[in-house]
N, C-alpha and C positions, 0 to 999 in steps of 0.2 A: 414481680420478678426484678431483682437488682442486677444491673449490667454495668460493666466498666465501659469507659468511653471507647477504648480500642476494640473491644468485642462488639459493641454496638455499631461502630463505624464499619468494621469488617463484614458484619452481617448485612448492613445496608448496601455495601458495595457488591456483595454476592447477589443480592436481589436485583440491584441495578444492572449487573452483568446479564442476568436473565432477561430483563427488559430490553437491553441493548441487543442481545442475540435475536430476540423476537422481532425487534424493529429492523435489524439488518436483513433478516430473512424475508420480511415483507417489502422492504425498500428496494432491494436488488431484484429486479423483476424477471419474470419469465417472458421471453420475447414472443411476439405474435406468432401464432401457429396455425397451420392449416389442418387438414384431416390427418389421422394417423397414417404411418407409412404403409401399412398393409392395404390401405384404401387408395394409395397414391397412383396406382397403375390403371386409372380409368382411361377410356378411349380418348385419344386426342381430338380436339375440335377440327372440324373440316374448314376449308376455306370459306370466307363469307359467301353466302348464297347470292348469286347475281340476280338483279331484279328482272321481272318479267316471267310469264308462265313457261313452264317446260324446260327452264334452263337450270342445270344442276352441275356443281363443280365435281370433277372426278378425282380430286386430291383430298382424301380423307385420312390418310395414314401419316405417321411421323416421317419426315423427310429422311432419305437415305444418308448414311454417314459421309462426311466430306474427306475424312482421313482414314488411312488403314491402321497405322500404329501411332500412338501418342506417347511421348516421353516427357514427363514433368520433372524438371530439376528445381527443387526448392532449396535455396541457399539461405540458411537461417541468418537473420540480421543483415541482409544485403541491402544497404542503402542505395538510393537512386544515384548518388554521386560516385559510388564505387564503380558504376558502369558507364554513366553518361558524363562523369567529370574527369578531372585530370588523372585520378587513380586508375580509371578505366583505360585511358589511352596508354598509360605507363605499364600497367600490370595485366591487362586483359586485351592484348592487341587483336587476337583472332575474333573475339566477341565484338570489339569495336568495329572491325572491318565488316563483319556481317551486318551490324546495325547500320553502318553508313552506306555500304555499297551492295549488300547481299539481298536475298529474297526474304525479307523480314518486315515485321511491324513492331515498333517500339512504343511503349506507353509508360507513364508513371502512375502506378496504382496507389490509391490512397486508402490506408487502413484506418478503421475507426478504433479509438481507444476502448478497452485496454489493449495495448500492443504487446501481448504475450502470446506464446506459441499456440497453445491449445485453442483459445478462441479464434485465432487467425486461421488455423486449419479448418475449423468449423465454417468460418466465413468463406474460405476458398472452395470448399466442397459442397456446401449447402446453399450459398448465396445469401444467407440470412446474416443478421447482425447479432452475435451472441450477447447474452446478458453480461453485465459487468461483474457479477459474482463468479463468472468463470475464472477470474484471476485467482480466487481462493481454491477452486477445484483443479487448477492447473497442475498442482502437484500430484493429483491422483485422478487421471482422466477416465471417467466412466465411458461405457460404450455409447456411441451416438445413435439415438433412436429416431431422429428426424429423417425425413426424405432427403437423400443426398446423392451426389454424382456417383460415388463408389458403389452404393447399393443398387442404383439404377443400372450401372454397367454390369455388375455381377448378375442381376436379374435378366439382363439381355444376353447373357452367355459369354461376356467378354472375360478374358483371362488377364488378371492383374498381378503384377509382381511388385514388391516393395522392398527397399533397403533404406535404412536410416533410423531416424528418431522413433523410438518405440511408442510415442504418443499415438501414432497412426495405428499401431497394432491394437492399442487399447480402445481407440475410438471405433475401429472397424474390425472387430474380431471375426475370424472365419470368412473374410472377404477376399483374401489374397491366396492365390495358388502357390505362391512361394514368397517368403519374407525372411528378413534378418534384422531384428530391431536392436537399436543401441540406446542405452539410457541417456537422456538429454540433460540430466541435472548435475553430472560430474563435470563442473566447468573448468577444472584444472587441466583437463585433457582436450587438446585441440588437434591431435594427430591421429590417434588410433580410431576416434569416432568417425573420421572421414576415410581412413584406410579401410575400415570395415565395410564401407559402402563401395569404394572403388574396386576392391578385390574381386567383386562379382561382375564388373562391367564387361571385360573381354569375353567372358563365357556367355553372358546373357544376350549381348548384342549380336552374337553369331546365330542365336536360336531364332526359330520362327513360331514358337509355341506360346506367344503372349501378344496381347493387344495394347495393354497400357503398362508402362513402366514408370514407377514413381521413386525418385531418389531425394532424400532429405539430408543435406549436409549441415553439420552442427559446428564445425571447427571455427568458422568466422565469428559466430555468436559467442563462443567460449573465449576467444581472443579479446573480443570487446569487453566482456565481463572482467577479464583479468587486467587489461592494460589500455582499453579505450580504442577509438577509431583511428587514432594517429600513431598507434604502436608500430614499430618496425616489423612486427609479425604479420601485419595485415597484407602488405605487398606480396610476400611469398604465398600466402594463402589464396589471394585473388589470382595469382599466376597459376597455382595448382587448379583452381576452379576453371580457369580459361582453357587449360589443356584438356580437362575432362569434357568440357562443352565441345571442344574441337573434335575429340574422339567420337563423341555421340553423334555430332552433326555429320561427320564423314561416314559413319556407319549407317545412318538413316538414308543418306544420299545414295549409298550403294544398294539399298533395298527398294529404291523408287521405281523399279521395273514393274512393281505390282500395279493392279488397276487403279488404285488410289494412292495419292502421295502420303508421306508421313509428316508428322508435326512434332517439333521440339518447343516446349514451353519452359522458359526460364523466369523464375520469380523469387521473391523473398516473402516471408510471412510477416515481417516487420523490419524496421530499420534499427538504428541505435542512436542514442543521444551522444553529446560531446564527451560524456564520461564513460561511454561504452555500455550503458545499461539500456533498458527499454521498459515499456509499460505505460508511459504517458502519452502526451499529444504534441510534443515538439515536432518541428518539421523533419528532423533527421529520423525520428521514430516512426512517423506515419507514411512517409514517401518511400516506396520500393519500386524497383524496375519490373516491368512485365514485358517479356519478349516472346513473340510468336515467330518461329523460323520454319519455313517449309518451301519446297520447290514449287508448291501450288501458287505462291505469291509472285507478283511481278518484281523484277529486279529494280532496286532503288536507283534513281538517277537525280541529278541536281544536288544542290546544297542541302546538308542535313538541317532539318528544322527542329525546334524544341519539341520533345515528345508530348503527345496529347495526354491529358490527365483523365484517368478513369477511376472507377471505384473497384476496390479489391473484390467486392461481391459480384462484379460483372463476369469474373472468370468462370463461375459455375454455369451460367447461362450459355456462354460462348462455347465452352467445351461440350456441353450437352448437345448443342446444335452440331458441332463438329464431329461428334461420335454417333449422331443419329439416335439420341436418347431423349426422353421427356425431360423438360426443365423441372428441377426440384420445386415442389409445391410451395415451400417456404421461402424461396428465393426472392430477394428484392432487387436483384441486379438486372442490368440491361445488356442486351447483346452488343458486343463490340463489333460494329458494322464493318470496319475495314477487313476483318478476317474473312468475311463472306462476300466482299465486293466483286470477286471474280465470277460469281455465279450469275445466272440470268435474273432479270427483274422479277419474274414470277417467284423464283426461289427466295430471293431476298425478302419480298413481301410476305411470303409464307413464314419465313423465320421470325420476322418482327411481329407478325400476327400471333404466332404461338406464344411469344414472349409477353405480348400485351394481354392475351387471354389469360395466361397464368397469373399475371400481376393483378388484373381486374378481379379474378376469382378470389385471390388472397385478400384483396380489399373488401370484397363482399362478405367474406367469412369473419372479418374483424371489425367492420364499421357498419353500424345499423343504417346510417344515412349515406350509403356509398354512392347512390345515384346522383347526389349533389356534389360529389367530389370532382374538382376540375379535371383530374387525370382520367377519371372514368368517362366524363363527357367527351374529352378529346379522343379517347379510344373509340367510342361509339361513332364519332364523326369520321375518324380514319377508317373504321371498319365499313362504314357506308360507302366511302369513296373507293375502298378496296373492292367492294362488290361491283361497283360500276366499271372499275378497271377490268375485272374478271369477265364481265359481260362483253366488253370490247375485245378482250383477248380470245375468248371462246368463239367470237364471231369471225376470227381470223384477221383482225385489224393489226397490221404490222407497221403502221406509219410512225412518223416522228411524234405524232400527237400521243400515241400510246406510251412511248418512252417518257415523254415529258410529264404525262399524267402519272405514270408510275413513280417518277422522282418526287412529284408533289405528294403522293400518298405515302411514300417512304418517309418524307420529312414530317408529315402529320403523325405517323406512327412513332417516330423517334421523339417527337415532342410529348406525345402521350406517355411513352415509356418513362421519360425523364420525370414527368409530373407524378405518375403513379408511384415510381420508386421513391420520390421525395415524400409523398404522403404516407407510404408504408414505413419509411425509416423514422418518421416522427412518431408513429404509433408503436414503435418497437418495445416501448416500456409499458407494461400493464402492472401498475403498482398494486400490491396486496394491502389495501388501505386498512382493512380490519386488523391484520396482524400489526401493522405500523401503529395504529391507534392504541391497541392493547399495550404494546411495548412502550409507547410514549407515556401512557397513564402510569405505568409502573415506575418509569424513570422519574417523572415529575413528582410522584408521591414520595419516593425515596429522598429526593432533593428537599422537598418541603419538610419532611420529618427530620432531616439533618439540620436544616436551618432553625427549626423550632427547638431543637435539642442543644443549640449552641451554649446557652447560659449554664445549663447543668453539666454538659459534657466538658466544659472548660473550667469548672469549679475546682476547688482544692482537692476534693475527693475524686474527681473525674469518674464518678459513677452516679447512677440515678435509678429510680424505680420506674420500670416499664410496666404500665398497667395493662397486663395482658388479659386478665380475667374479665373485667367489665366490658371491654370491646368485644371479646370473643363470645360472650354469652348475652350480649345485649340484643334487643329487638332490632336496632338499626343494622347490626351486622347481618342478621338473617334476612332482613328486607333487601339489603343491598345485594346479597348473594342471589336471592330469588330474581331480583331485577336484572342483574348481569347475566344470569343463566337464561332468562327469557330473551334478552337481546341476542345472546349467542345462538339460541335456537332459531330466531327469526333470520339472522344474517346467514347462518349456515344452511338453512333450508330454502333460501331464496334461489330462484332459478339461475341467476347470473353470478352467483357467488362461487369463486374459485380461490380459496385462500389456504395458507399453510396452517393457520390456527384451527381452522375447521377440520383439517385432516388429522388432528391429534385425537387421541382417545378421549372419551367423555370424562373419564376419571382425571386425566391430566388437565383438561379444560376447566373442570369444576375446581380443581386445586388452584389454578391460576386465578379464577374468580374469587375464591376464598382469600387468597393472598391480597388481591386488590382491595377487597372489602376490609380485611384486617388492617391494612395500611391506612385506609381512609378513616377507620374508627380510631386508630392510634393517633392520627393527625388531629381529629376533632377532640379527642381526649386531652392531647397536649395543649391545644388552644384553650380549652375550658380551664385547664389547670393554671395556665398563665394568667387568665382573667381572674381566677379565684384567688391567686396568691399575689395579685398586683397590689402595689402600695404606692402612695404618692412619692414622687421623686425626691431624693435627699437634697436639701438645699445647702450644699457645701461646694462653693466654687472651686476649692482646691481639688476635691475628689473628681468633679466633673471635668476639670481641665486636664487632670492626669490620666483620664481614661482614653483620651485620643491624642496621640503624638503625631508628628509629621510622618513617621513610618506607617502608622495605622491608616492615615489619610491616603498615603501613596498606595498601600496595599489594596484598599477599597477602590480607589479610582482606577488603579491598574487592572484589577480583576473585572470591573464593570466595563472598562474600555476595551479589554481584550474580547470579552463576550460580544460586545456590540460590533466589533470589527469582523466577526465571523459571518455577518450578513452580506459582506461584499466579496465578490470573487477575487478582486485584485488584492485585498488584504489577506485572503487565504493563500493565494499564490506567493505572496511576499510576507507570510506570517513571521518569518525570522526577523524582519525589521521591527515588528512589534516587540518581540522579546529582547532584542538588542537594546531598544530604546528603554524598556522597563528596567533592565539590570543596570544600564548606564545611569538612569535617574536614581535608582536605588543607591548606587555608589556615591552619588553627589549628596543625597540625603544623609547617608552614613557619615560622610565627611563633615557635614554640618553638625551632626550629633556629636562627633568626636571633638570638633572645635568648641562646641558649647560646654562639654564636660571638662575641657582642658583650660579654656581661657575666660569664659563668661561667668563661671561659677565663683562668686566671692565668698569670703569667710562668713559674712553676715547671712548670706543665703543658706549656707550650710547649717547655721544655728537655727534659722527659721524652718529649714527642712526638717530638722529634728523635732521641733515642736509640732509641726504639721503631721509628721509621721505618728507621733503619739496620739494626736486627735484622730488620725485615720484608723489606727489600730483599735482604739476604744470604740470608734464607730463600727468597725468590722465586727467586734464582739457583740454589740447590741443588736445589730441587724443580721447576724449570723453570716453575713458576707460570703455567701457560698458561690456567688456568681462572678467572682473576680479571680482570675488566674494569676497568682503571685509566685515569683520564683522562690525557691525554698531557702534562699539565703536569708530570708526572714522578713522582708519588707516590700514596700511599694517601689515604684519607679523613682520616687524621691530618695528612697534609701539607697538605691543603686548608684545614684549620682554621687552620694557621699563616698561610698566605697571605691568607685571608679576614680574619683579625684585623688584619693589617697594611694591608689594602686599604680597610677601612671606617673612615673618619676623619670627624669633625665632622658636618656636616649630612647628608652622604651616608648615614651610619649611621642617622640618624633617619628619613630617607626610606625606607631599606630596611626598617626596622622597621615603618613605617606601610603598606608595600605590601600585605601580606596583608589588612589591615583595609580598605584601599581596594578590593581585589578583592572582598571580602565585600559591601561596600556596592553595588558594581556588579552583582553577582549578585542581590542582593535587589531592586534596581530592575528588572532584567530579568525577574524572576519576576512582577512586577506588570504587565508590558507585555502578556503573552499568557497567558491561562488555558488550560491544556491538560489532557490526560487525559480522564477520564469524569466522575468524581464532582463536580468543581467547574468543569467547562468552561462551564457555563451562567452562571456568575457574571460580572458586569460587570468588565472590566479596563480599564487605561489605553488599550490598543489600540482597544477599542470606543469609548471616549470620543473618541479622536482621529479615528477614521474616520467619526463622525457628521457630517452635512452642516453643522450649525451651528458646528462647530469646525474648519472647513477653514483659517482663518487660522492657528490654533495649529499645525495639522499642517504647514502650509507653512513656518512659522518653524522648527519642529523639523527639517524636512527640509533646510533651508538650513544650519542649524548642524551637522547630522550630516554633510552633504557636505563642509563646510569642515574638520571634524575628520578625516574620512577622508583628505582631501588632505594635511593637516598630518602625519598619522601615517604615511602611505605614502611620501610624496615624498622623505623624508630620504636614502634610499639609491639613488634613481633618477638616471639621466642627465638632462641638461637637456631633451633632446628628449622623454623619457618624462614629465618633470614637466609640460611644456606639453600633451602629449597627455592626461595624467591630468586636468589642470584643465579642458580643453575637454570631455573625456568626462563629467566630473561635472556640468558645465553642461548637457550634453545629457541627462543623466539627469533633472535637474529639469525641463527643457523637455518631455521625454517625459511625465512625470507631470502636468505642467500641460496638455498636449495631450489626455490622456485624462480630465481632469477631477478628478484626485485632489488636486492642489494648485493654488494661484493665484499669478500674478505680482503684485508690489506695485502695478503700474500698472493691473492688471485690476480694474475696478470692476463692470461688468455681467456677466451670465452669458455665458460663452463656450460656443460649440457644442463638444460633445465629439466628438473625432475618434479614429481608431485610433492616432495617434502613430507611424505606420510610418516616416516620414522621420526623425523625431527618434531613434527607437530604432536605425535603421540608421546614423545619424550616430555613435552611441555604439559600435556594433559595429565600425566602422572603426577607432576609437581603441583598442578592446580588442585587435583583431587586430594593430594597429601596435605596441602595447606588447609583446604576447606575441612578435611576430616579432623585435623588437629584442632581447628577452631570449634568444630561441632562437639568434639569431645569435651572441651572446656565449658561450652555452653550447657551441655547435659549435666556436667558436674555441678555447675552453679545453680541449675534449675531443679535437679533431682536430689543430689546428695546434700548440698549445703548452699544457703543463699549467700554465695561469695560474690560480691560486686566486682572485685578486681579480676577474678577468673572470668566472669561474664564479659567484662570490658575487653579483656585480652582475646577471648574467644570470638567476639563480634568483629574485632579488628582483623583477626586472622582470616575469618570468612571474607571480610571485605578485601583483604590483600589477595586472596585467591581469585576473587572476581576481577580485580585489577589485572592480575597476570593473564587471566583468560581474555580480557579485553585487549591487552597488548598483543596477544597472539592473533586475534581476529581482525584487529584494525590493520588497514593498509599502512605501509611504512611512513608515508607522508602524513598520516593522521596521528602518529604517536605523540607529536607535540600537543594535540588536543587533550590526551590523557595526562600529559605532564602538567599543563596549565590547570586542568581540573583538580589535580592533587595539590598543586601550589596554592590555588585560590582557597581551597578548603582549609589548608593548613594556616594560611594567613588570616582568614576570617575567624577561625577558631581561636587563635592566639591573640589577635590584636583587635578584634571587633566584638565577637559574641561574648567572650568571657569578661572583658573589662566593662562593656556596656550592659551586660546582664539582661539581654532581651528575654522575654518570656518564651515558652516553648512554641506557642502559636506563631509568633513573629518569626522565629528561627525556622520553623517548618515551611512557612510561605516563602522565605528567602531561598531555602533549599529547592523548593518546587520551581521557583522562577529560574534559578541557575540551571536546574536540570533541564528545563524546557529550552533554554538558550543553548546549552551544550548539545542537545539533540540536533540543532541546526548547525552548530560549529563543526559537527562531524561531517557535514556535507549533505545531510538529509534535507528533505523538503516535504511538501504535502502531495508530491507526485510519486507514483509507484516506481518510476524509472530510477530513483535514487536509492532504492533498496539494494544493498550489496549482497546478492545471492551467493557470491563466491565464498563468503564467510561461512556458509552452511556446509561446506565440503572440505574444510581444513582438517586434514588428518584422516579422511575417509577414502577408502579404495573404491567404493561404489556408493550409489545413492541409497541412504538409509533414512526413511522419512522422518521419524521422530527426532533423532539428533540433528538432522539438517534444519528442521523447522526451529528447534530450540536455539541453535547457534546463530541462525539468521536473525531471529527475533532479538536475541541478546545483543548482537552486534549493532542492530538498528537502534535499540532503545538503551544502549549502554550509558549514555549521558544521564537521562532521568533515573535509571536504575541505580547507578553508582551514587548519585546525590541522595537518593532515598535511603540507601543502606548507610551512607555516611551520617545522615540525620539520626538514624537509630544508634549508631556508634557514639555519636556526640551526646545525645540525650541520656544514654545509659551510663556514660563515663562521668558525667557531671554529678558527683555524689552530693554536692551542695544544693542541688535542685530539689524541687518538690517531687515526691515519689510518683506523682501522677503525670510527670512530664512526657513519658513515652506514650501514655494514653492520649494526652493532648495532641502530641505530634501525629499520631495515627488518625485521630478524628479530623484534624485540620487538613491533612494530606487527602483523606477521602473526600472532604468537602470541596477542596480546590479542584479535584478531578470531576466531581459530580456537577458542579456549576456549568462549566463549558459544554460537557456532553449533553446535559439536559437542554440547554439553550440551543445547541446545534441541531439536535433531532427535530426540534420545533421549526427552526429556520429551514432545514433541508426539506421538511414536509411541505412548507409553504412555497419553496423554490424548486419543487420537483420538476417543473416544466421550464426551468431556466435554460437559456442557451448553453451554459457551461456546466450543466448538472453532471455530465459524465466525465468531462475532462478536468474539472476543478473540485466540485463539491463532493462527488462520490469517493474519490481517493482519500480525501480528508476524513470522510465518515469512516472508512475502513481503519485509518490510523487512530481515530478517536476510539473506535470499538476495541481495537487491540490494546490500546493504552488503558482502557478501563479494566480489562482482564489482568493486565500486568500489575496495575495498582491494587486490585483485589488481592493478588498473591502477595504483594509487598505488605499490605495491611494485615494479612494473616500472619506473616512473619513478625510484624510489630506486636501483634496480640500475643503470640507465643513467647516473645521476649519480655512481655510486660508482667511476667509472673512475680517479679519483685514487688509489684504493687500489692499483691495479695498479702505478702508478709508484713507490710507496713500500713495497710489500709485500716487496721484495727486502731492505730494510733489516733485516727481522726474521729473515732466514734465515742 
């Protein structure tokens, strides 16, 4: 079966995407679990039996509730410094007064990454640590089936009312007697989402027909996504929250005539980073305030101390005790002791014993050698001491000795709880190793097949014979299938095997086994063919020296160096530095290449080059020279030296020599625009300066200049209609940013009301679709009606222009210079480097790939989830629509690599002097450059799966790599569709 390079590369990437998906499903684990929820209401344990005959404790039931009504106010993205810092004193005076002098307990709750809403709600209500893959399902939250506080409260007959983020309604369906959910994903709205909650307060606080009231406010989080934690909108929002807390607190105090006091809990699900986003593990994202306010507590006196640090998972255990409910069976949290310090010693010991019993039982169900665990041993020691204390208590001993012994037992319990919780948190990840290994095998086989296919795929024909029949009908193929199926049966029928791959249908599993076997047979067949066709190396020093230039050495060294750097957490956190270094080095090597072609090439060398070229051509004819990719201008790299020397004359030569230095200056300016990574992300940058409210005129001027530059750089190859659409679309981009309050019009003097800018954004979408449609029409005409290369080139450029307009709309205003420099560098390299130096398609592809990776980080992205700009997914949408929101967010995040990939296709297709196989070469090299790091990374991550930073550093990077593979597969499919021109000219090579 004969395949073109592009088709082969696209097929390989699709198979590799399957392997990546399987690996991701196995790697992101299912957290430790106890019994199903329906079995969770077993009888609670009694107090430890006192030693001695005839003595039995009379406390066998769950302790009575400590509070009558509980109000939980969850303020999304509430950082700890918003309450305990200067902002709290300035904008939340009532809350600050209650914290410093009222009847309250204050803590800083630490959230585990990923710091996104749905996993954090799970942690708060179940006490467990959700799996990292919950980031992915955060957009579509399924019902929570684990044992949790809400389910226990409903089963106990408590009436729960909820208002706020509809994620709660999805997680706990049919649990609330009354609710009003608000979508959490429309981040442009930070007023109505909160007003929709507050409008119910006056009515519900006067009623007595509820036991638990949960309020989830979203406005602060949306402000963070739009303009960051230092936005002038944050202060008024905090003041609004302070007034709401004051209203609730006063209403609860008026109801305290009941037998039991009421409790107000104030918390955040996560914080926000310095850019206003969240999802990562920076201090601002993981530290949130946790306040318990009740008349049951003693009034604070003395100076305010630093709030004690607790885990976010501790809230579930504490509220369960406060409401008289069983602690959730999957909880790894500890009871926050100060909340129950006002109770008797016997009650306090009973509470911590229940918590310790629940943790030790969870440990037993997830650890075979649980008896050797230090936490379990400490718990048994504390339980024994507790039984001795009960004996003294039942004997009526009320001396100081009993109190001191009780404090000692309490301390033992707290130490045991801490150790048990730590042991369970370390075991929270149960990797599906079988699915991971199957995915890894597929990924590595595809990479090996691509590497073995390099000589044929980069030949002048860019096509080769794929021997499907011999592998598929060979004895080896069937033996491998049988062996893999046998392994599958053994693994899936083992008693302790719980994996995703085993849950697939047998037909699907056998299909995957056949795919693995076919890939392996194809690899062996390719290796055999290489040995069969191997010949002694050609002893021609000129040919061997011309096959490796400085650019080739740099590409090889850079690729290997980048792959090796993925094994270190610091290099992953600061991966942008690697790409900045590589493109800077590339510019210097290009400068050297330009100098050589302009100054070091003598006339005699040109004559010698001509002779060598003739020898090289004759050698190519005798050896069929299929494995050398030569630009279609007719010759080798020696040939291009001659043409380039003739081409560069006068001022053009000096502009060409200055181009690498101009690119270096552009890259340096872009580095100053957005600080990214981890180590230096907190440092101020030009982007922060521009986005501050006092510099809005400067930002507006920069946006205008950037949009004019974008039009100037893009319109040169567009049709007249597309030029007009582009101009109007860029005007709409500025109007949209003015409507949402990011920039101002020159005639706008007073403050303008901020709107959602839906009309303006949809106005731009119309022009984006119009330009893309015009380009698609030209492409279809060139592909179907007639093989017109000029129509194809124009069509591709117009599609590219439409995507640039879409990026301009989705980018924040301060990031528009990134788009300008992207277009400027592409234009300069096309005119002054790639064309005169006549690099082959493989080299140009890798340069595009490198610059695409660098521009990914120039946008302000990193390998942390917190830098994903989710607000881009809601531009022009009135409400949350899943598919458009996901597409827009993904496009805005990967705009840099995507635009460079499409520009590569435009360039290779427009160069009519090139080999007709150039697009196929580009597609193959692009697929290979994406396959190498992802294959290496899945192996590294598997080996480092118990690393200290596996969830905070390595796992987010794995998600980025997985999504990048899927995007690259789509890009390669587009390359393949545009490579139809090769079909019309391939016959010339036969």
